[in-house]
Backbone and ligand atoms as CSV (ligand in chain L), in Angstrom:
chain,resi,resn,atom,element,x,y,z
A,1,MET,N,N,0.806,-1.210,-0.022
A,1,MET,CA,C,0.108,0.041,-0.115
A,1,MET,C,C,0.900,1.362,-0.062
A,2,MET,N,N,0.561,2.149,-0.778
A,2,MET,CA,C,1.291,3.448,-0.877
A,2,MET,C,C,0.967,4.162,0.282
A,3,GLN,N,N,2.101,4.690,1.134
A,3,GLN,CA,C,1.912,5.516,2.064
A,3,GLN,C,C,2.200,7.147,1.858
A,4,PHE,N,N,1.393,7.932,2.284
A,4,PHE,CA,C,1.713,9.260,2.361
A,4,PHE,C,C,2.725,9.693,3.549
A,5,ILE,N,N,3.747,10.259,3.218
A,5,ILE,CA,C,4.701,10.717,4.211
A,5,ILE,C,C,4.675,12.274,4.096
A,6,ALA,N,N,4.419,12.992,5.240
A,6,ALA,CA,C,4.357,14.444,5.309
A,6,ALA,C,C,5.840,14.799,5.655
A,7,HIS,N,N,6.296,15.729,4.823
A,7,HIS,CA,C,7.646,16.353,5.216
A,7,HIS,C,C,7.426,17.550,5.581
A,8,GLN,N,N,8.413,17.949,6.691
A,8,GLN,CA,C,8.194,19.318,7.179
A,8,GLN,C,C,8.719,20.435,6.148
A,9,THR,N,N,9.937,19.956,5.268
A,9,THR,CA,C,10.622,20.825,4.430
A,9,THR,C,C,10.232,20.215,3.084
A,10,PRO,N,N,10.191,20.959,2.008
A,10,PRO,CA,C,10.077,20.352,0.695
A,10,PRO,C,C,11.271,19.473,0.427
A,11,GLN,N,N,10.923,18.414,-0.342
A,11,GLN,CA,C,11.965,17.415,-1.016
A,11,GLN,C,C,11.846,17.332,-2.350
A,12,ASP,N,N,12.972,17.517,-3.090
A,12,ASP,CA,C,12.916,17.253,-4.702
A,12,ASP,C,C,12.107,18.303,-5.260
A,13,THR,N,N,12.093,19.542,-4.888
A,13,THR,CA,C,11.256,20.457,-5.343
A,13,THR,C,C,11.883,21.947,-4.724
A,14,GLY,N,N,11.517,22.896,-5.653
A,14,GLY,CA,C,11.877,24.209,-5.232
A,14,GLY,C,C,10.791,24.897,-4.572
A,15,TRP,N,N,10.909,25.944,-3.917
A,15,TRP,CA,C,9.884,26.797,-3.342
A,15,TRP,C,C,10.266,28.152,-3.081
A,16,ILE,N,N,9.398,29.089,-2.568
A,16,ILE,CA,C,9.656,30.601,-2.340
A,16,ILE,C,C,9.433,30.875,-1.010
A,17,GLU,N,N,10.263,31.526,-0.403
A,17,GLU,CA,C,10.066,32.257,1.027
A,17,GLU,C,C,10.142,33.692,0.781
A,18,VAL,N,N,9.153,34.237,1.459
A,18,VAL,CA,C,9.445,35.794,1.500
A,18,VAL,C,C,9.455,36.327,2.767
A,19,ILE,N,N,10.445,37.256,2.946
A,19,ILE,CA,C,10.654,37.948,4.424
A,19,ILE,C,C,10.164,39.551,4.144
A,20,CYS,N,N,9.170,39.814,4.786
A,20,CYS,CA,C,8.689,41.047,4.580
A,20,CYS,C,C,8.319,41.846,5.873
A,21,GLY,N,N,8.338,43.245,5.843
A,21,GLY,CA,C,8.038,44.021,6.893
A,21,GLY,C,C,8.406,45.489,6.721
A,22,CYS,N,N,8.320,46.516,7.712
A,22,CYS,CA,C,8.648,47.753,7.495
A,22,CYS,C,C,10.018,48.002,7.541
A,23,MET,N,N,10.579,49.140,7.410
A,23,MET,CA,C,11.937,49.526,7.609
A,23,MET,C,C,12.437,49.313,9.086
A,24,PHE,N,N,13.533,48.940,9.042
A,24,PHE,CA,C,14.183,48.750,10.522
A,24,PHE,C,C,13.820,47.426,11.113
A,25,SER,N,N,13.028,46.700,10.432
A,25,SER,CA,C,12.734,45.282,11.234
A,25,SER,C,C,13.373,44.169,10.960
A,26,GLY,N,N,14.711,44.183,10.372
A,26,GLY,CA,C,15.495,43.192,10.140
A,26,GLY,C,C,15.502,42.288,9.011
A,27,LYS,N,N,14.685,42.577,7.969
A,27,LYS,CA,C,14.586,41.948,6.790
A,27,LYS,C,C,15.807,41.395,6.247
A,28,THR,N,N,16.813,42.301,6.029
A,28,THR,CA,C,17.887,41.945,5.247
A,28,THR,C,C,18.831,41.063,6.367
A,29,GLU,N,N,18.771,41.237,7.577
A,29,GLU,CA,C,19.488,40.488,8.525
A,29,GLU,C,C,18.820,38.997,8.503
A,30,GLU,N,N,17.599,38.859,8.397
A,30,GLU,CA,C,17.155,37.590,8.394
A,30,GLU,C,C,17.462,36.874,7.050
A,31,LEU,N,N,17.313,37.599,5.928
A,31,LEU,CA,C,17.821,36.973,4.569
A,31,LEU,C,C,19.393,36.624,4.859
A,32,ILE,N,N,20.151,37.468,5.294
A,32,ILE,CA,C,21.660,37.003,5.205
A,32,ILE,C,C,21.741,35.773,6.350
A,33,ARG,N,N,20.996,35.534,7.327
A,33,ARG,CA,C,21.026,34.602,8.193
A,33,ARG,C,C,20.891,33.243,7.403
A,34,ARG,N,N,19.788,33.309,6.651
A,34,ARG,CA,C,19.234,32.029,5.949
A,34,ARG,C,C,20.302,31.685,4.955
A,35,LEU,N,N,20.689,32.817,4.223
A,35,LEU,CA,C,21.632,32.434,3.054
A,35,LEU,C,C,23.183,31.915,3.684
A,36,ARG,N,N,23.429,32.459,4.745
A,36,ARG,CA,C,24.794,31.919,5.394
A,36,ARG,C,C,24.615,30.395,5.705
A,37,ARG,N,N,23.339,30.114,6.350
A,37,ARG,CA,C,23.168,28.562,6.716
A,37,ARG,C,C,23.373,27.899,5.443
A,38,ALA,N,N,22.815,28.232,4.253
A,38,ALA,CA,C,22.785,27.444,3.136
A,38,ALA,C,C,24.438,27.444,2.606
A,39,GLN,N,N,25.061,28.470,2.756
A,39,GLN,CA,C,26.540,28.496,2.340
A,39,GLN,C,C,27.429,27.522,3.172
A,40,ILE,N,N,27.089,27.602,4.646
A,40,ILE,CA,C,27.923,26.533,5.312
A,40,ILE,C,C,27.491,25.156,5.033
A,41,ALA,N,N,26.349,24.977,4.384
A,41,ALA,CA,C,25.904,23.588,4.101
A,41,ALA,C,C,26.549,23.142,2.612
A,42,LYS,N,N,27.335,24.337,2.036
A,42,LYS,CA,C,28.260,24.073,0.892
A,42,LYS,C,C,26.910,24.044,-0.367
A,43,GLN,N,N,26.084,24.620,-0.075
A,43,GLN,CA,C,24.913,24.986,-1.202
A,43,GLN,C,C,25.629,26.057,-2.220
A,44,ASP,N,N,25.053,25.893,-3.426
A,44,ASP,CA,C,25.388,27.219,-4.320
A,44,ASP,C,C,24.443,28.350,-4.123
A,45,VAL,N,N,25.040,29.338,-3.619
A,45,VAL,CA,C,24.167,30.461,-3.334
A,45,VAL,C,C,24.367,31.741,-4.062
A,46,LYS,N,N,23.520,32.217,-4.868
A,46,LYS,CA,C,23.389,33.527,-5.535
A,46,LYS,C,C,22.551,34.587,-4.949
A,47,ILE,N,N,23.041,35.894,-4.721
A,47,ILE,CA,C,22.493,36.870,-4.199
A,47,ILE,C,C,22.361,38.081,-5.157
A,48,PHE,N,N,21.112,38.771,-5.065
A,48,PHE,CA,C,20.783,39.928,-6.091
A,48,PHE,C,C,20.276,40.966,-5.352
A,49,LYS,N,N,20.614,42.108,-5.703
A,49,LYS,CA,C,19.832,43.301,-5.176
A,49,LYS,C,C,19.646,44.389,-6.390
A,50,PRO,N,N,18.641,45.165,-6.420
A,50,PRO,CA,C,18.515,46.133,-7.447
A,50,PRO,C,C,19.558,47.295,-7.508
A,51,LYS,N,N,19.847,47.597,-8.722
A,51,LYS,CA,C,21.001,48.667,-8.969
A,51,LYS,C,C,20.624,49.994,-7.974
A,52,ILE,N,N,19.335,50.179,-7.928
A,52,ILE,CA,C,18.715,51.356,-7.211
A,52,ILE,C,C,19.339,51.626,-5.868
A,53,ASP,N,N,19.535,50.432,-5.113
A,53,ASP,CA,C,19.904,50.433,-3.695
A,53,ASP,C,C,21.401,50.844,-3.548
A,54,GLU,N,N,21.725,52.137,-3.391
A,54,GLU,CA,C,22.963,52.677,-3.575
A,54,GLU,C,C,23.670,52.530,-1.879
A,55,ARG,N,N,22.912,52.368,-0.998
A,55,ARG,CA,C,23.487,52.517,0.387
A,55,ARG,C,C,24.538,51.531,0.637
A,56,TYR,N,N,25.409,51.757,1.504
A,56,TYR,CA,C,26.487,51.164,1.774
A,56,TYR,C,C,27.202,50.516,0.637
A,57,GLU,N,N,27.321,49.386,0.309
A,57,GLU,CA,C,28.153,48.790,-0.763
A,57,GLU,C,C,27.548,48.503,-1.980
A,58,LYS,N,N,28.069,48.718,-3.031
A,58,LYS,CA,C,27.453,48.116,-4.412
A,58,LYS,C,C,27.341,46.719,-4.611
A,59,LYS,N,N,28.360,46.050,-4.170
A,59,LYS,CA,C,28.321,44.566,-4.480
A,59,LYS,C,C,28.240,43.610,-3.307
A,60,LYS,N,N,27.254,44.107,-2.316
A,60,LYS,CA,C,26.869,43.427,-1.155
A,60,LYS,C,C,25.591,43.669,-0.647
A,61,ILE,N,N,25.072,42.801,-0.177
A,61,ILE,CA,C,23.663,43.217,0.604
A,61,ILE,C,C,24.213,43.400,2.077
A,62,VAL,N,N,23.785,44.561,2.728
A,62,VAL,CA,C,24.257,44.811,3.971
A,62,VAL,C,C,23.014,44.977,4.998
A,63,SER,N,N,23.008,44.569,6.071
A,63,SER,CA,C,21.898,44.989,7.024
A,63,SER,C,C,22.332,46.212,7.794
A,64,HIS,N,N,21.241,46.524,8.569
A,64,HIS,CA,C,21.639,47.957,9.318
A,64,HIS,C,C,22.485,47.603,10.445
A,65,SER,N,N,22.635,46.271,10.848
A,65,SER,CA,C,23.587,45.855,11.842
A,65,SER,C,C,25.002,45.453,11.181
A,66,GLU,N,N,25.096,45.806,9.823
A,66,GLU,CA,C,26.396,45.776,8.932
A,66,GLU,C,C,26.997,44.197,8.739
A,67,ALA,N,N,25.953,43.230,8.967
A,67,ALA,CA,C,26.292,42.062,8.361
A,67,ALA,C,C,26.156,42.290,6.924
A,68,SER,N,N,27.011,41.392,6.167
A,68,SER,CA,C,27.118,41.498,4.728
A,68,SER,C,C,27.338,40.189,3.913
A,69,LEU,N,N,26.889,40.195,2.685
A,69,LEU,CA,C,27.306,38.965,1.758
A,69,LEU,C,C,27.335,39.569,0.512
A,70,PRO,N,N,28.395,38.978,-0.347
A,70,PRO,CA,C,28.624,39.449,-1.688
A,70,PRO,C,C,27.226,39.332,-2.584
A,71,SER,N,N,26.958,40.347,-3.313
A,71,SER,CA,C,25.690,40.239,-4.217
A,71,SER,C,C,26.048,40.702,-5.607
A,72,ILE,N,N,25.076,40.446,-6.497
A,72,ILE,CA,C,25.137,40.912,-7.948
A,72,ILE,C,C,23.968,41.977,-7.915
A,73,ALA,N,N,24.564,43.306,-8.262
A,73,ALA,CA,C,23.510,44.495,-8.534
A,73,ALA,C,C,23.047,44.394,-9.853
A,74,ILE,N,N,21.641,44.233,-10.142
A,74,ILE,CA,C,21.022,44.089,-11.455
A,74,ILE,C,C,19.819,45.126,-11.663
A,75,SER,N,N,19.721,45.646,-12.927
A,75,SER,CA,C,18.613,46.448,-13.290
A,75,SER,C,C,17.145,45.883,-13.733
A,76,LYS,N,N,17.333,44.582,-14.222
A,76,LYS,CA,C,16.068,44.138,-14.732
A,76,LYS,C,C,15.899,42.793,-13.801
A,77,SER,N,N,14.861,42.180,-13.577
A,77,SER,CA,C,14.703,40.880,-12.648
A,77,SER,C,C,15.048,39.975,-13.701
A,78,VAL,N,N,14.906,40.073,-15.021
A,78,VAL,CA,C,15.168,38.929,-15.965
A,78,VAL,C,C,16.710,38.546,-15.837
A,79,GLU,N,N,17.497,39.422,-15.469
A,79,GLU,CA,C,18.809,39.241,-15.562
A,79,GLU,C,C,19.328,38.037,-14.424
A,80,ILE,N,N,18.226,37.966,-13.444
A,80,ILE,CA,C,18.584,36.856,-12.441
A,80,ILE,C,C,18.817,35.602,-13.121
A,81,LEU,N,N,18.150,35.338,-14.117
A,81,LEU,CA,C,18.038,33.867,-14.725
A,81,LEU,C,C,19.385,33.414,-15.145
A,82,LYS,N,N,19.956,34.323,-15.850
A,82,LYS,CA,C,21.305,34.152,-16.444
A,82,LYS,C,C,22.414,33.832,-15.470
A,83,HIS,N,N,22.282,34.391,-14.252
A,83,HIS,CA,C,23.265,34.251,-13.268
A,83,HIS,C,C,22.939,33.160,-12.243
A,84,SER,N,N,21.795,32.520,-12.570
A,84,SER,CA,C,21.214,31.434,-11.553
A,84,SER,C,C,21.310,30.000,-11.906
A,85,LYS,N,N,21.823,29.757,-13.037
A,85,LYS,CA,C,21.772,28.411,-13.800
A,85,LYS,C,C,22.270,27.245,-12.781
A,86,ASP,N,N,23.340,27.540,-11.960
A,86,ASP,CA,C,23.972,26.369,-11.271
A,86,ASP,C,C,23.488,26.507,-9.654
A,87,ALA,N,N,22.685,27.743,-9.403
A,87,ALA,CA,C,22.367,27.985,-7.954
A,87,ALA,C,C,21.450,26.959,-7.309
A,88,ASP,N,N,21.685,26.632,-6.134
A,88,ASP,CA,C,20.720,25.813,-5.368
A,88,ASP,C,C,19.853,26.821,-4.807
A,89,VAL,N,N,20.470,27.976,-4.187
A,89,VAL,CA,C,19.561,28.844,-3.469
A,89,VAL,C,C,19.726,30.257,-3.948
A,90,ILE,N,N,18.526,30.930,-4.241
A,90,ILE,CA,C,18.759,32.493,-4.584
A,90,ILE,C,C,18.010,33.398,-3.685
A,91,GLY,N,N,18.987,34.442,-3.258
A,91,GLY,CA,C,18.521,35.487,-2.291
A,91,GLY,C,C,18.230,36.680,-3.262
A,92,ILE,N,N,17.167,37.280,-2.695
A,92,ILE,CA,C,16.808,38.565,-3.578
A,92,ILE,C,C,16.499,39.500,-2.345
A,93,ASP,N,N,17.464,40.734,-2.340
A,93,ASP,CA,C,17.008,41.780,-1.387
A,93,ASP,C,C,16.212,43.057,-1.730
A,94,GLU,N,N,15.690,43.826,-1.099
A,94,GLU,CA,C,14.953,44.975,-1.640
A,94,GLU,C,C,14.087,44.673,-2.858
A,95,ALA,N,N,13.294,43.532,-2.822
A,95,ALA,CA,C,12.503,43.131,-4.006
A,95,ALA,C,C,11.303,44.233,-4.223
A,96,GLN,N,N,11.030,45.154,-3.533
A,96,GLN,CA,C,10.139,46.189,-3.937
A,96,GLN,C,C,10.689,47.085,-4.918
A,97,PHE,N,N,12.007,47.176,-5.019
A,97,PHE,CA,C,12.579,47.953,-6.243
A,97,PHE,C,C,12.640,47.330,-7.646
A,98,PHE,N,N,12.063,45.979,-7.615
A,98,PHE,CA,C,12.255,45.341,-8.846
A,98,PHE,C,C,10.816,45.503,-9.647
A,99,ASP,N,N,11.021,45.249,-11.000
A,99,ASP,CA,C,9.926,45.108,-11.923
A,99,ASP,C,C,9.046,44.005,-11.540
A,100,ASP,N,N,7.692,44.112,-12.088
A,100,ASP,CA,C,6.739,43.077,-11.907
A,100,ASP,C,C,7.126,41.896,-12.433
A,101,ASP,N,N,7.941,41.724,-13.246
A,101,ASP,CA,C,8.410,40.391,-13.753
A,101,ASP,C,C,8.928,39.484,-12.634
A,102,LEU,N,N,9.459,40.074,-11.705
A,102,LEU,CA,C,10.118,39.349,-10.643
A,102,LEU,C,C,9.227,38.112,-10.186
A,103,VAL,N,N,7.919,38.295,-10.080
A,103,VAL,CA,C,7.092,37.078,-9.588
A,103,VAL,C,C,7.171,36.031,-10.550
A,104,GLU,N,N,6.976,36.167,-11.717
A,104,GLU,CA,C,7.318,35.133,-12.855
A,104,GLU,C,C,8.577,34.448,-12.745
A,105,ILE,N,N,9.705,35.336,-12.422
A,105,ILE,CA,C,11.087,34.925,-12.403
A,105,ILE,C,C,11.140,33.921,-11.292
A,106,CYS,N,N,10.709,34.408,-10.060
A,106,CYS,CA,C,10.707,33.538,-8.880
A,106,CYS,C,C,9.941,32.378,-9.040
A,107,ASN,N,N,9.049,32.299,-9.722
A,107,ASN,CA,C,8.090,31.131,-9.990
A,107,ASN,C,C,8.888,30.064,-10.760
A,108,HIS,N,N,9.336,30.488,-11.964
A,108,HIS,CA,C,10.077,29.963,-12.574
A,108,HIS,C,C,11.394,29.133,-12.025
A,109,LEU,N,N,12.189,29.892,-11.278
A,109,LEU,CA,C,13.252,29.379,-10.555
A,109,LEU,C,C,12.751,28.245,-9.402
A,110,ALA,N,N,11.777,28.561,-8.733
A,110,ALA,CA,C,11.253,27.542,-7.938
A,110,ALA,C,C,10.807,26.241,-8.742
A,111,ASP,N,N,10.146,26.467,-9.845
A,111,ASP,CA,C,9.533,25.476,-10.599
A,111,ASP,C,C,10.869,24.483,-10.941
A,112,GLU,N,N,12.010,25.172,-11.214
A,112,GLU,CA,C,13.176,24.426,-11.684
A,112,GLU,C,C,13.778,23.599,-10.397
A,113,GLY,N,N,13.364,23.855,-9.173
A,113,GLY,CA,C,13.921,22.956,-8.221
A,113,GLY,C,C,14.626,23.771,-7.179
A,114,LYS,N,N,14.672,25.145,-7.402
A,114,LYS,CA,C,15.689,25.987,-6.704
A,114,LYS,C,C,14.907,26.600,-5.356
A,115,ARG,N,N,15.470,26.875,-4.178
A,115,ARG,CA,C,15.008,27.511,-3.109
A,115,ARG,C,C,15.134,29.114,-3.377
A,116,VAL,N,N,14.142,29.795,-3.419
A,116,VAL,CA,C,14.276,31.349,-3.798
A,116,VAL,C,C,13.703,31.888,-2.237
A,117,ILE,N,N,14.728,32.872,-1.856
A,117,ILE,CA,C,14.449,33.636,-0.696
A,117,ILE,C,C,14.279,35.157,-1.040
A,118,VAL,N,N,13.114,35.812,-0.869
A,118,VAL,CA,C,13.033,37.079,-1.392
A,118,VAL,C,C,12.576,38.197,0.028
A,119,ALA,N,N,13.425,39.155,0.157
A,119,ALA,CA,C,13.085,40.068,1.167
A,119,ALA,C,C,12.712,41.459,0.674
A,120,GLY,N,N,11.831,41.984,1.190
A,120,GLY,CA,C,11.518,43.480,0.775
A,120,GLY,C,C,10.468,44.140,1.699
A,121,LEU,N,N,10.342,45.399,1.312
A,121,LEU,CA,C,9.369,46.271,2.080
A,121,LEU,C,C,7.833,45.925,1.465
A,122,ASP,N,N,7.118,45.596,2.331
A,122,ASP,CA,C,5.807,45.381,2.057
A,122,ASP,C,C,4.710,46.424,1.827
A,123,LYS,N,N,4.980,47.668,2.483
A,123,LYS,CA,C,4.106,48.733,2.273
A,123,LYS,C,C,5.096,49.976,1.943
A,124,ASP,N,N,4.767,50.951,1.441
A,124,ASP,CA,C,5.227,52.295,1.283
A,124,ASP,C,C,5.164,53.221,2.660
A,125,TYR,N,N,5.613,54.439,2.721
A,125,TYR,CA,C,5.283,55.233,3.823
A,125,TYR,C,C,3.866,55.461,4.142
A,126,LYS,N,N,3.166,55.417,3.092
A,126,LYS,CA,C,1.622,55.693,3.272
A,126,LYS,C,C,0.937,54.587,3.824
A,127,GLY,N,N,1.707,53.280,3.828
A,127,GLY,CA,C,0.942,52.155,4.113
A,127,GLY,C,C,0.241,51.287,2.966
A,128,VAL,N,N,0.605,51.752,1.694
A,128,VAL,CA,C,0.012,51.205,0.529
A,128,VAL,C,C,0.924,50.067,0.208
A,129,PRO,N,N,0.475,48.845,-0.182
A,129,PRO,CA,C,1.186,47.736,-0.452
A,129,PRO,C,C,2.184,48.010,-1.751
A,130,PHE,N,N,3.274,47.388,-1.607
A,130,PHE,CA,C,4.502,47.891,-2.375
A,130,PHE,C,C,4.668,46.726,-3.553
A,131,GLU,N,N,4.314,46.797,-4.824
A,131,GLU,CA,C,4.277,45.897,-5.833
A,131,GLU,C,C,5.975,45.794,-5.987
A,132,PRO,N,N,6.286,44.561,-6.374
A,132,PRO,CA,C,5.549,43.316,-6.623
A,132,PRO,C,C,5.546,42.420,-5.193
A,133,MET,N,N,5.525,42.990,-4.247
A,133,MET,CA,C,5.492,42.201,-2.907
A,133,MET,C,C,4.044,41.573,-2.582
A,134,PRO,N,N,2.888,42.169,-2.889
A,134,PRO,CA,C,1.774,41.473,-2.753
A,134,PRO,C,C,1.576,40.222,-3.478
A,135,GLN,N,N,2.080,40.326,-4.764
A,135,GLN,CA,C,2.070,39.145,-5.585
A,135,GLN,C,C,3.025,38.126,-5.297
A,136,LEU,N,N,4.148,38.440,-4.660
A,136,LEU,CA,C,5.147,37.505,-4.325
A,136,LEU,C,C,4.395,36.664,-2.964
A,137,LEU,N,N,3.945,37.382,-2.142
A,137,LEU,CA,C,3.386,37.054,-0.949
A,137,LEU,C,C,2.280,35.878,-1.446
A,138,ALA,N,N,1.724,36.254,-2.335
A,138,ALA,CA,C,0.508,35.148,-2.815
A,138,ALA,C,C,1.006,33.949,-3.239
A,139,VAL,N,N,2.326,34.024,-3.959
A,139,VAL,CA,C,2.764,32.685,-4.665
A,139,VAL,C,C,3.597,32.000,-3.770
A,140,ALA,N,N,4.105,32.564,-2.592
A,140,ALA,CA,C,5.359,32.135,-1.896
A,140,ALA,C,C,4.644,30.875,-0.969
A,141,GLU,N,N,5.590,29.849,-0.828
A,141,GLU,CA,C,5.105,28.862,0.332
A,141,GLU,C,C,5.320,29.170,1.585
A,142,TYR,N,N,6.261,29.988,1.887
A,142,TYR,CA,C,6.591,30.449,3.149
A,142,TYR,C,C,6.760,32.003,3.311
A,143,ILE,N,N,6.078,32.711,4.442
A,143,ILE,CA,C,5.962,34.001,4.620
A,143,ILE,C,C,6.537,34.233,6.024
A,144,SER,N,N,7.501,35.132,6.314
A,144,SER,CA,C,7.899,35.790,7.549
A,144,SER,C,C,7.666,37.072,7.457
A,145,LYS,N,N,6.876,37.717,8.537
A,145,LYS,CA,C,6.616,39.029,8.769
A,145,LYS,C,C,7.527,39.501,9.803
A,146,THR,N,N,8.587,40.353,9.501
A,146,THR,CA,C,9.425,40.884,10.541
A,146,THR,C,C,8.808,42.246,11.049
A,147,LEU,N,N,8.676,42.304,12.457
A,147,LEU,CA,C,8.265,43.639,12.878
A,147,LEU,C,C,9.507,44.402,13.487
A,148,ALA,N,N,9.313,45.648,13.510
A,148,ALA,CA,C,10.254,46.507,14.199
A,148,ALA,C,C,9.740,46.949,15.599
A,149,ILE,N,N,10.300,47.933,16.282
A,149,ILE,CA,C,9.769,48.349,17.502
A,149,ILE,C,C,9.421,50.059,17.270
A,150,CYS,N,N,8.217,50.256,17.585
A,150,CYS,CA,C,7.844,51.615,17.235
A,150,CYS,C,C,8.661,52.594,17.972
A,151,MET,N,N,9.443,53.660,17.269
A,151,MET,CA,C,10.493,54.580,17.887
A,151,MET,C,C,9.743,55.535,18.568
A,152,ASN,N,N,8.272,55.572,18.409
A,152,ASN,CA,C,7.686,56.457,19.288
A,152,ASN,C,C,7.073,56.209,20.685
A,153,CYS,N,N,6.658,54.711,20.684
A,153,CYS,CA,C,5.827,54.224,21.849
A,153,CYS,C,C,6.387,52.790,22.280
A,154,GLY,N,N,7.185,52.201,21.506
A,154,GLY,CA,C,7.824,50.864,21.883
A,154,GLY,C,C,6.961,49.811,21.581
A,155,ASN,N,N,5.660,49.958,20.896
A,155,ASN,CA,C,4.959,48.814,20.460
A,155,ASN,C,C,5.512,48.123,19.507
A,156,PRO,N,N,5.158,46.889,18.901
A,156,PRO,CA,C,5.567,46.164,17.878
A,156,PRO,C,C,5.096,47.078,16.482
A,157,ALA,N,N,6.185,47.383,15.561
A,157,ALA,CA,C,5.914,48.339,14.610
A,157,ALA,C,C,5.731,47.668,13.053
A,158,ASN,N,N,4.713,48.021,12.383
A,158,ASN,CA,C,4.543,47.398,11.191
A,158,ASN,C,C,4.515,48.329,10.064
A,159,MET,N,N,4.758,49.721,10.415
A,159,MET,CA,C,4.647,50.766,9.392
A,159,MET,C,C,5.937,51.472,9.415
A,160,THR,N,N,6.018,52.090,8.146
A,160,THR,CA,C,7.231,53.077,7.935
A,160,THR,C,C,6.891,54.416,7.982
A,161,GLN,N,N,7.397,55.319,8.868
A,161,GLN,CA,C,7.238,56.631,8.823
A,161,GLN,C,C,8.086,57.419,8.146
A,162,ARG,N,N,7.577,58.385,7.273
A,162,ARG,CA,C,8.419,59.406,6.774
A,162,ARG,C,C,8.423,60.420,7.524
A,163,LYS,N,N,9.652,61.332,7.759
A,163,LYS,CA,C,9.683,62.308,8.450
A,163,LYS,C,C,9.921,63.769,7.786
A,164,VAL,N,N,10.033,63.543,6.356
A,164,VAL,CA,C,10.436,64.650,5.580
A,164,VAL,C,C,9.327,64.782,4.527
A,165,GLU,N,N,9.241,65.938,3.877
A,165,GLU,CA,C,8.248,66.138,2.851
A,165,GLU,C,C,8.993,65.637,1.517
A,166,SER,N,N,8.303,65.116,0.728
A,166,SER,CA,C,8.567,64.601,-0.660
A,166,SER,C,C,7.532,63.921,-1.461
A,167,GLN,N,N,7.671,64.094,-2.820
A,167,GLN,CA,C,6.709,63.530,-3.726
A,167,GLN,C,C,6.852,62.287,-3.973
A,168,GLU,N,N,8.289,61.861,-3.733
A,168,GLU,CA,C,8.819,60.551,-4.281
A,168,GLU,C,C,8.448,59.364,-3.357
A,169,ARG,N,N,8.121,58.079,-3.956
A,169,ARG,CA,C,7.656,57.092,-3.156
A,169,ARG,C,C,8.650,56.595,-2.238
A,170,VAL,N,N,10.038,56.700,-2.716
A,170,VAL,CA,C,11.109,56.283,-1.927
A,170,VAL,C,C,12.280,57.283,-1.933
A,171,LEU,N,N,12.785,57.369,-0.730
A,171,LEU,CA,C,14.037,58.144,-0.767
A,171,LEU,C,C,15.091,57.269,-0.546
A,172,VAL,N,N,15.923,57.030,-1.494
A,172,VAL,CA,C,16.854,55.915,-1.257
A,172,VAL,C,C,18.057,56.483,-0.551
A,173,GLY,N,N,18.427,55.609,0.418
A,173,GLY,CA,C,19.665,56.076,1.173
A,173,GLY,C,C,19.456,56.959,2.239
A,174,ALA,N,N,18.349,57.452,2.341
A,174,ALA,CA,C,17.945,58.385,3.417
A,174,ALA,C,C,17.461,57.847,4.612
A,175,LEU,N,N,18.226,57.095,5.226
A,175,LEU,CA,C,17.562,56.254,6.511
A,175,LEU,C,C,17.171,57.314,7.508
A,176,ASP,N,N,17.792,58.369,7.725
A,176,ASP,CA,C,17.373,59.334,8.643
A,176,ASP,C,C,16.124,59.940,8.536
A,177,SER,N,N,15.566,59.683,7.212
A,177,SER,CA,C,14.181,60.378,7.115
A,177,SER,C,C,13.086,59.592,7.348
A,178,TYR,N,N,13.366,58.410,8.011
A,178,TYR,CA,C,12.328,57.349,8.325
A,178,TYR,C,C,12.594,56.903,9.832
A,179,GLU,N,N,11.340,56.336,10.240
A,179,GLU,CA,C,11.094,55.780,11.515
A,179,GLU,C,C,10.378,54.592,11.343
A,180,ALA,N,N,10.476,53.490,12.270
A,180,ALA,CA,C,9.511,52.510,12.278
A,180,ALA,C,C,8.346,52.871,13.291
A,181,ARG,N,N,7.170,52.694,12.926
A,181,ARG,CA,C,5.983,53.242,13.833
A,181,ARG,C,C,5.011,52.024,13.931
A,182,CYS,N,N,4.239,52.065,15.023
A,182,CYS,CA,C,3.219,51.208,15.070
A,182,CYS,C,C,1.863,51.816,14.367
A,183,ARG,N,N,0.719,51.195,14.317
A,183,ARG,CA,C,-0.378,51.439,13.865
A,183,ARG,C,C,-0.991,52.964,14.252
A,184,LYS,N,N,-0.872,52.848,15.849
A,184,LYS,CA,C,-1.379,54.062,16.601
A,184,LYS,C,C,-0.592,55.290,16.136
A,185,CYS,N,N,0.783,55.126,16.177
A,185,CYS,CA,C,1.588,56.293,15.980
A,185,CYS,C,C,2.126,56.733,14.510
A,186,HIS,N,N,1.454,55.792,13.445
A,186,HIS,CA,C,1.966,56.212,12.168
A,186,HIS,C,C,0.920,57.158,11.682
A,187,TYR,N,N,1.268,58.044,10.786
A,187,TYR,CA,C,0.414,58.977,10.081
A,187,TYR,C,C,0.917,59.420,8.748
A,188,ILE,N,N,0.053,59.755,7.718
A,188,ILE,CA,C,0.425,60.053,6.480
A,188,ILE,C,C,0.532,61.719,6.587
A,189,PRO,N,N,1.887,61.979,6.069
A,189,PRO,CA,C,2.222,63.561,6.162
A,189,PRO,C,C,0.986,64.194,5.606
A,190,GLU,N,N,0.527,65.572,6.336
A,190,GLU,CA,C,-0.767,66.188,5.857
A,190,GLU,C,C,-0.799,66.678,4.589
A,191,SER,N,N,0.445,67.134,4.041
A,191,SER,CA,C,0.396,67.622,2.636
A,191,SER,C,C,0.141,66.703,1.576
A,192,GLU,N,N,0.048,65.386,1.953
A,192,GLU,CA,C,-0.141,64.331,1.034
A,192,GLU,C,C,-1.546,63.684,0.941
A,193,GLU,N,N,-2.163,64.112,2.150
A,193,GLU,CA,C,-3.556,63.289,2.366
A,193,GLU,C,C,-4.593,63.340,1.254
A,194,GLU,N,N,-4.500,64.323,0.397
A,194,GLU,CA,C,-5.612,64.688,-0.551
A,194,GLU,C,C,-5.150,63.868,-1.808
A,195,GLU,N,N,-3.888,63.261,-1.969
A,195,GLU,CA,C,-3.593,62.559,-3.140
A,195,GLU,C,C,-4.399,61.353,-3.525
L,1,ZN,ZN,ZN,3.677,53.459,18.596
């Protein structure tokens, strides 16, 4: 008789993991932790980040606590494919800055049997879901939500507060312009409420 055996982790198949949360919640730190474990197990790991992310180093992903791993900076998500042929594990940081093709690319890699780990900001400073994160969350097997600590009251923080006025959706590299906030303490800057 055939017996069904439940596995806690997938076997002979790829999958997608998403790590998401607000700024200062430790997304990159968690991504680096998982990728380091894979490297220690001698798995072939490839790491990607968008070219837009100019903070710290250009050829590394770096957490706020300054942990880092070498990475490839790319402009379009389709470039991930040509660098990932031999990879067992693929890490992608700052996924919110990639084009919408990233969802199809991640699915394709997972279908090929690879483990794909994606980290990114799930909402912008107004609390609006940040594409392509919602789509990635929908197709992922595993989702981890990282919370920060509200810099105003100490509650668990799920929102990114912008402290300066700007019409841009993202101020790259301007870490001083943001704070992690809880639902109660987060607000949309007054000048932008009408948009
Ligand atoms: Zn708060």
